[in-house]
C-alpha positions, 0 to 999 in steps of 0.5 A: 548556440550562444556562447558566454555567460549570457548564453549559458544562463539562458540554457540552464534551467532550474530543476523541475519540481515534482508534479503536484498531483503525486500524493504520498501513499495513503496511510493504512486506516486505523484498526478501529475502522475495521471493527463492527463490534462497536456498532453491533453493541450500539444496536443491542443497547438501542434495542434494550432501551426501545430507542428509535435510534436503532434504525440510524445505527443499523444504517451506519452498520450497513454503510460500514459493510458497504465501505468494507466491500468497496475496500476489499474489492479495490485491494491489489491481487484480489482477483488472483486465484489461490493457485496463481498466488502459489505460482507467484510465490514459488517464482519469487522464492526461486528468484530469491534463491537464484539471487542469493546464489549469485550474491555468494558467487560474487562475494567469492570472487573477491572483487569487492571489499566487504566492510567488517562490522 
């Protein structure tokens, strides 16, 4: 290895930049995106007026249902049965209980100074 300032400069590298493909988690959709009532209301209004737009609004409603089906099927844990969910919940509660017991045990050892608020 080279020594001296020139050798060190060659060895030092700038910190790596985070990959560009990592995106922040998507924001939850606005609650209005989950509502079908405005479209149903539009359909009823179109039918009252004998409007030809009713087919367009019906297609919008159909597309919204398809989008929601896709969204629901992509949700994490959708394929987990209720029994498996209950088992996972029991396991997680047991972990929390165990960790709380350990925390109380470590606190009682007085190895740490706990700041008083």
